[in-house]
RODO-2510 file (C-alpha; in nm, 4 decimals, decimal comma):
residues 366
     n   res          X          Y          Z
     1     m    14,4100     2,4124     4,3604
     2     q    14,5793     2,3952     3,9944
     3     t    14,7636     2,0764     3,9493
     4     i    15,1062     2,1469     3,7465
     5     a    15,3538     1,9068     3,6116
     6     i    15,7218     2,0158     3,5489
     7     i    15,9123     1,8628     3,2504
     8     q    16,2757     1,9220     3,2866
     9     i    16,4558     1,8808     2,9605
    10     s    16,8249     1,8873     3,0539
    11     e    17,0181     1,8741     3,3845
    12     v    17,1004     2,2568     3,3314
    13     g    16,7350     2,3445     3,4430
    14     s    16,7351     2,1273     3,7620
    15     e    16,7607     2,4357     3,9979
    16     i    16,4694     2,5974     3,8271
    17     a    16,2767     2,2905     3,8481
    18     s    16,3330     2,2468     4,2257
    19     t    16,2325     2,6103     4,2740
    20     l    15,9150     2,5800     4,0807
    21     q    15,8267     2,2484     4,2716
    22     r    15,8779     2,4237     4,5898
    23     e    15,6901     2,7420     4,5018
    24     l    15,4008     2,6063     4,2903
    25     g    15,3606     2,2660     4,4620
    26     a    15,4356     2,1123     4,1180
    27     k    15,5261     1,7553     4,0209
    28     t    15,8035     1,6480     3,7986
    29     i    15,7239     1,3986     3,5173
    30     q    15,9299     1,2656     3,2291
    31     r    15,8750     1,4149     2,8755
    32     t    15,7628     1,0668     2,7523
    33     d    15,4802     1,0603     3,0033
    34     v    15,3307     1,3931     2,8768
    35     g    15,0744     1,2097     2,6510
    36     k    14,9636     0,9758     2,9260
    37     q    14,9307     1,2579     3,1725
    38     w    14,7720     1,5228     2,9439
    39     k    14,4241     1,5002     3,0988
    40     k    14,5523     1,4702     3,4397
    41     f    14,7211     1,8032     3,5099
    42     d    14,5900     2,1547     3,4766
    43     a    14,9252     2,2757     3,3622
    44     f    15,2650     2,1678     3,2077
    45     i    15,5856     2,3627     3,2683
    46     f    15,8578     2,2955     3,0081
    47     i    16,2352     2,3824     3,1228
    48     g    16,4425     2,3728     2,7998
    49     a    16,4032     2,4837     2,4386
    50     m    16,0475     2,5806     2,3174
    51     g    16,0971     2,3665     2,0011
    52     i    16,1109     2,0546     2,2014
    53     c    15,8110     2,1705     2,4202
    54     v    15,6090     2,2243     2,0899
    55     r    15,6979     1,8832     1,9389
    56     t    15,6121     1,7084     2,2581
    57     i    15,2514     1,8518     2,3008
    58     a    15,1638     1,8771     1,9388
    59     p    14,9830     1,5316     1,9056
    60     y    14,7595     1,6142     2,2090
    61     i    14,6262     1,9556     2,1403
    62     k    14,2685     1,9721     2,0792
    63     d    14,1026     2,3352     2,1546
    64     k    14,1546     2,5935     2,3864
    65     h    13,8355     2,4849     2,5926
    66     e    13,9982     2,1536     2,6688
    67     d    14,3742     2,1998     2,6406
    68     p    14,5879     2,2401     2,9770
    69     a    14,8034     2,5578     3,0082
    70     v    15,1652     2,5098     2,8810
    71     v    15,4449     2,7433     2,9690
    72     c    15,7989     2,7092     2,8566
    73     v    16,1117     2,8390     3,0653
    74     d    16,4337     2,8234     2,8858
    75     s    16,7025     2,6417     3,0750
    76     m    16,8810     2,9547     3,1785
    77     g    16,5648     3,1032     3,3360
    78     l    16,5551     3,4158     3,1261
    79     n    16,2054     3,3814     3,0110
    80     a    15,8654     3,2401     3,0924
    81     i    15,6627     3,1884     2,7674
    82     s    15,2989     3,1316     2,7591
    83     v    15,2808     2,8550     2,4861
    84     l    14,9228     2,7212     2,5005
    85     s    14,5874     2,8000     2,6321
    86     g    14,6852     3,1534     2,7416
    87     h    14,3401     3,2778     2,8465
    88     i    14,0852     2,9934     2,9350
    89     g    14,3585     2,7394     3,0572
    90     g    14,5519     3,0299     3,2494
    91     a    14,8961     2,9885     3,0814
    92     n    14,9442     3,3776     3,0765
    93     d    14,8875     3,4057     3,4358
    94     l    15,1075     3,1052     3,5046
    95     a    15,3712     3,2484     3,2887
    96     r    15,3587     3,5632     3,5126
    97     e    15,3702     3,3491     3,8197
    98     v    15,6623     3,1455     3,7058
    99     a    15,8556     3,4545     3,6160
   100     a    15,7965     3,6201     3,9413
   101     c    15,9212     3,2954     4,1182
   102     i    16,2461     3,2779     3,9233
   103     g    16,3239     3,6275     3,8485
   104     a    16,2551     3,5575     3,4643
   105     r    16,0965     3,7959     3,1934
   106     e    15,7146     3,6868     3,1315
   107     v    15,6594     3,6455     2,7593
   108     i    15,2699     3,6904     2,6505
   109     t    15,1961     3,6936     2,2992
   110     t    14,8107     3,7131     2,2961
   111     q    14,7099     4,0348     2,1314
   112     s    14,4384     4,1424     2,3802
   113     d    14,6793     4,1220     2,6705
   114     n    14,9609     4,3270     2,4843
   115     a    14,7040     4,5755     2,3540
   116     g    14,5497     4,6248     2,6991
   117     l    14,2023     4,4971     2,5815
   118     w    13,9402     4,2780     2,7260
   119     a    14,0008     3,8875     2,7013
   120     l    13,6743     3,8177     2,5878
   121     d    13,6951     3,4349     2,6085
   122     t    13,7588     3,4543     2,9840
   123     f    13,4587     3,6429     3,0766
   124     s    13,2354     3,3193     3,1134
   125     e    13,4462     3,1750     3,3712
   126     r    13,5616     3,4969     3,5359
   127     f    13,2251     3,6440     3,5824
   128     h    13,0088     3,3322     3,5692
   129     w    12,8341     3,4330     3,2606
   130     n    12,6839     3,1958     3,0159
   131     i    12,6925     3,2504     2,6358
   132     a    12,3675     3,2600     2,4323
   133     s    12,5090     3,3693     2,1002
   134     d    12,5973     3,1407     1,7777
   135     d    12,8639     3,3555     1,6366
   136     d    13,2145     3,1988     1,6628
   137     m    13,3886     3,3363     1,9710
   138     n    13,7224     3,3657     1,7668
   139     d    13,5604     3,5785     1,4986
   140     c    13,4412     3,8225     1,7663
   141     i    13,7864     3,8193     1,9262
   142     f    13,9415     3,8985     1,6109
   143     a    13,7148     4,1836     1,5293
   144     f    13,7612     4,3149     1,8881
   145     v    14,1354     4,3126     1,9281
   146     n    14,1700     4,4642     1,5924
   147     r    13,9533     4,7477     1,7254
   148     q    13,6637     4,7233     1,4974
   149     p    13,3727     4,9365     1,5904
   150     t    13,2036     4,7682     1,8800
   151     a    12,8704     4,8335     2,0495
   152     l    12,8015     4,7348     2,4000
   153     l    12,4510     4,6704     2,5599
   154     m    12,4451     4,6117     2,9423
   155     e    12,1039     4,5410     3,0893
   156     i    12,2054     4,4413     3,4362
   157     c    12,4789     4,5530     3,6739
   158     d    12,7241     4,3150     3,8442
   159     e    13,1052     4,2834     3,8877
   160     g    13,1472     4,1980     3,5381
   161     t    12,9528     4,5080     3,3895
   162     d    13,1437     4,7211     3,6530
   163     y    13,4670     4,6029     3,4901
   164     l    13,3633     4,6686     3,1538
   165     q    13,2249     5,0213     3,2139
   166     r    13,5512     5,1109     3,4053
   167     t    13,7889     4,9760     3,1265
   168     l    13,5942     5,0770     2,8251
   169     p    13,8064     5,0768     2,5113
   170     r    13,7881     5,3800     2,2795
   171     h    13,6448     5,1544     2,0018
   172     v    13,3474     5,0415     2,2101
   173     t    13,0278     5,2635     2,2264
   174     l    12,7930     5,2028     2,5202
   175     i    12,4356     5,1690     2,3876
   176     s    12,1225     5,1544     2,6021
   177     d    11,8666     4,9685     2,3554
   178     i    11,9248     4,7114     2,1037
   179     s    11,7838     4,9409     1,8403
   180     q    12,0829     5,1606     1,8678
   181     a    12,3019     4,8539     1,7326
   182     e    12,3539     4,9487     1,3599
   183     p    12,5488     4,7229     1,1268
   184     e    12,6621     5,0410     0,9295
   185     k    12,8429     5,1798     1,2420
   186     h    12,9307     4,8484     1,4385
   187     q    13,0892     4,5308     1,3326
   188     l    13,0522     4,3589     1,6697
   189     l    12,7737     4,3726     1,9225
   190     i    12,8465     4,2666     2,2929
   191     i    12,5409     4,2031     2,4942
   192     v    12,5318     4,1359     2,8671
   193     s    12,1702     4,0622     2,9452
   194     p    11,9249     3,7819     3,0680
   195     f    11,6685     3,8744     2,7988
   196     v    11,6577     3,7236     2,4412
   197     r    11,7685     4,0115     2,2189
   198     q    11,7536     4,0105     1,8358
   199     a    12,0490     4,1830     1,6772
   200     p    12,0479     4,3329     1,3269
   201     k    12,1623     4,1295     1,0614
   202     g    12,5203     4,1941     0,9374
   203     m    12,6898     4,2204     1,2829
   204     l    12,8867     3,9729     1,4912
   205     v    12,7107     3,9089     1,8140
   206     l    12,8495     3,7908     2,1424
   207     h    12,5909     3,7686     2,4106
   208     f    12,6755     3,6860     2,7753
   209     v    12,3976     3,5755     3,0083
   210     p    12,4688     3,6793     3,3567
   211     m    12,3543     3,4363     3,6404
   212     v    12,1392     3,6832     3,8250
   213     g    11,8123     3,4907     3,8741
   214     t    11,6462     3,3504     4,1710
   215     v    11,3544     3,1158     4,1353
   216     g    11,0824     3,0878     4,3818
   217     f    10,8548     2,7875     4,3297
   218     g    10,5574     2,5995     4,5090
   219     l    10,5168     2,2217     4,4365
   220     a    10,2546     1,9625     4,4767
   221     h    10,3235     1,6473     4,6827
   222     h    10,5486     1,4274     4,4641
   223     p    10,4224     1,5315     4,1154
   224     a    10,4691     1,2560     3,8579
   225     d    10,6320     1,4861     3,5974
   226     y    10,8942     1,6315     3,8394
   227     a    11,1940     1,5119     3,6069
   228     t    11,0696     1,7530     3,3372
   229     i    10,9500     2,0418     3,5550
   230     y    11,3050     2,2198     3,5246
   231     e    11,2910     2,2220     3,1416
   232     q    10,9008     2,3144     3,1486
   233     m    11,0139     2,6260     3,3666
   234     t    11,3214     2,7047     3,1268
   235     e    11,1007     2,6826     2,8005
   236     a    10,8108     2,8816     2,9579
   237     l    11,0428     3,1639     3,0448
   238     a    11,2369     3,1436     2,7201
   239     r    10,8970     3,2048     2,5443
   240     q    10,8665     3,5188     2,7569
   241     g    11,2145     3,6397     2,6361
   242     v    11,4061     3,5385     2,9382
   243     l    11,7072     3,3208     2,8993
   244     p    11,8243     3,0513     3,1549
   245     c    11,9845     3,2892     3,4162
   246     a    11,8696     3,1330     3,7624
   247     r    12,1347     3,0950     4,0136
   248     r    11,9083     2,9991     4,3158
   249     y    11,5822     2,8148     4,3435
   250     c    11,3678     2,8825     4,6688
   251     t    11,0430     2,7376     4,8118
   252     i    10,8809     2,6538     5,1351
   253     d    11,0525     2,4232     5,3749
   254     v    10,7933     2,1279     5,3855
   255     k    10,8940     2,0588     5,0257
   256     a    11,2774     1,9902     5,1329
   257     d    11,2381     1,6228     5,0613
   258     e    11,0897     1,6523     4,7120
   259     p    11,2727     1,4797     4,4542
   260     f    11,2544     1,7867     4,2267
   261     c    11,4544     1,9770     4,4946
   262     s    11,7169     1,7020     4,4909
   263     l    11,7201     1,7136     4,1042
   264     l    11,7872     2,0736     4,1046
   265     r    12,0922     2,0405     4,3267
   266     d    12,2263     1,7206     4,1868
   267     k    12,1640     1,7406     3,8084
   268     h    12,1413     2,1109     3,7412
   269     g    12,3826     2,2271     4,0131
   270     k    12,1534     2,5007     4,1591
   271     d    12,1416     2,6349     4,5106
   272     v    11,8229     2,5322     4,6727
   273     t    11,6928     2,7479     4,9708
   274     f    11,3991     2,6861     5,2008
   275     f    11,1839     2,9350     5,3837
   276     s    10,9305     2,8600     5,6771
   277     a    10,5666     2,9271     5,6185
   278     e    10,5972     3,2245     5,8713
   279     e    10,8765     3,3784     5,6776
   280     l    10,6889     3,3645     5,3676
   281     a    10,3601     3,4780     5,5193
   282     a    10,5328     3,7972     5,6250
   283     v    10,5841     3,9072     5,2559
   284     d    10,3467     4,1204     5,0858
   285     v    10,2558     3,9892     4,7391
   286     p    10,0244     4,0957     4,4672
   287     h     9,8548     3,7679     4,4254
   288     p     9,7630     3,5996     4,7691
   289     s     9,5781     3,2868     4,7572
   290     a     9,3247     3,1484     5,0098
   291     t     9,3785     2,7977     4,8896
   292     v     9,7537     2,8177     4,9296
   293     q     9,6919     2,9690     5,2804
   294     k     9,4732     2,6737     5,3937
   295     h     9,7026     2,4016     5,2735
   296     v    10,0666     2,5568     5,3885
   297     g     9,9887     2,8325     5,6130
   298     t    10,0858     3,1104     5,3873
   299     p     9,9064     3,3079     5,1268
   300     s    10,1869     3,2770     4,8681
   301     v    10,4800     3,0397     4,8323
   302     s    10,6228     3,1184     4,4717
   303     e    10,5916     3,5045     4,4898
   304     a    10,7010     3,5329     4,8319
   305     a    10,9905     3,2955     4,7825
   306     a    11,1047     3,4876     4,4819
   307     i    11,1071     3,8060     4,6683
   308     l    11,2835     3,6681     4,9790
   309     g    11,5346     3,4827     4,7672
   310     s    11,6053     3,8047     4,5610
   311     n    11,6701     4,0178     4,8527
   312     h    11,3212     4,1697     4,8250
   313     g    11,3101     4,2163     4,4437
   314     h    10,9838     4,3458     4,3014
   315     l    10,7130     4,1587     4,1196
   316     v    10,5933     4,3784     3,8275
   317     v    10,4405     4,1629     3,5623
   318     t    10,0924     4,0122     3,5931
   319     k    10,0014     3,6544     3,5105
   320     l    10,0327     3,5661     3,1433
   321     k     9,8130     3,3137     2,9479
   322     g     9,8961     3,1279     2,6223
   323     p     9,7493     2,8641     2,3969
   324     n     9,8345     2,5697     2,6408
   325     w     9,8505     2,7997     2,9596
   326     t     9,5942     2,8777     3,2250
   327     a     9,6006     3,0897     3,5302
   328     e     9,3091     2,9352     3,7210
   329     a     9,3781     2,5719     3,7391
   330     g     9,4387     2,4369     4,0956
   331     s     9,8061     2,4583     4,1386
   332     c    10,0120     2,1489     4,1264
   333     l    10,3330     2,3436     4,0572
   334     t    10,3915     2,7159     4,1011
   335     v    10,7408     2,8702     4,0195
   336     s    10,8423     3,2234     4,0872
   337     a    11,1822     3,3394     3,9496
   338     s    11,3289     3,6623     4,0931
   339     c    11,6530     3,8216     3,9857
   340     l    11,8303     4,1073     4,1758
   341     s    12,0635     4,3482     4,0113
   342     r    12,1588     4,7084     4,1182
   343     s    12,0251     4,8527     3,7849
   344     l    11,6985     4,6526     3,7000
   345     t    11,4086     4,5215     3,8744
   346     a    11,1508     4,3303     3,7076
   347     t    10,9617     3,9914     3,7784
   348     f    10,7572     3,7882     3,5419
   349     i    10,4613     3,5478     3,6228
   350     v    10,3785     3,2778     3,3933
   351     t    10,1137     3,0107     3,4329
   352     c    10,1165     2,6882     3,2156
   353     k     9,9123     2,3753     3,2228
   354     s    10,1337     2,0698     3,1894
   355     p    10,0368     1,7502     3,0027
   356     h     9,9826     1,5887     3,3414
   357     d     9,7039     1,8174     3,4286
   358     s     9,9471     2,0154     3,6675
   359     s     9,9543     2,4045     3,6698
   360     l    10,2755     2,5951     3,6516
   361     i    10,3398     2,9403     3,7703
   362     f    10,6739     3,1068     3,7066
   363     m    10,8200     3,4480     3,8222
   364     l    11,1360     3,6065     3,7193
   365     g    11,2491     3,9324     3,8555
   366     w    11,5369     4,1860     3,8559
***
């Protein structure tokens, strides 16, 4: 729940302050305490002149990724003005909520809102998309809200891409392949994809990575290098052109007490799901193993777990080899990653020999 502080600058605003305390569950603090409380509240509502509001918060402002939302209501309750952190901090939404509570007019000054355009800097939190591009977000926003020609490449389907397609602005052109992005035609390229994509030079690029992956893995008993396995998996998939996009990790239930599983949950914030040998054995896989069957009672752990965890996604890429990778060593670690989307299905299988003589197998599917 959002924590909100109210700063009542004069007695004239006491009725407004009481209403907002009651309706929003807010707490009243003194203006002199704003600096001490700056990091303790999600939002601040000033009731009084905006000049006083701005002078009060000015010493504490850092950037839109850290700053709380700030809204200013005039002492007569006529306007609720979004002052700071309109999108990421939520001041625009709070201004609307405050206006509804007291019968004021909301005042929103961000160009994308007033133009009815996408608020690009909210997509990461709104749709749970990571960002994989290096170009400055503000440069991308500036080009977009000024309606510079924009190309949009979407290689999965989820709630976010449904929204983009439904609300596509006129200056945005849908493309189906990165080769269709042309600097001569487009100033900005927006990508929604779990894959590495090389955009042509001369364009601003904003690459969102949807968290649509499910990783299935098998693991030897307490491997010595468990602390680095996650990084090994991520690097191995990156070399195959797959960005970090896994939301869930799945394996056989006899591995529930492995330190690596705890590490996935506690350090990396992943959902970890376990399947029984019987559940895994019921899944048809392209690479069943008699050795795995002998040891854990199912011919597949990583592939089967990937398929089950991704709601029966398909494994479509065979095992790969590289300079330090092998497909044949006895498995100390096997990992399958599967990813389910309504528009795309694919799975990658990768094997890699670690410095500790363990074998890694990864699968990633959509």
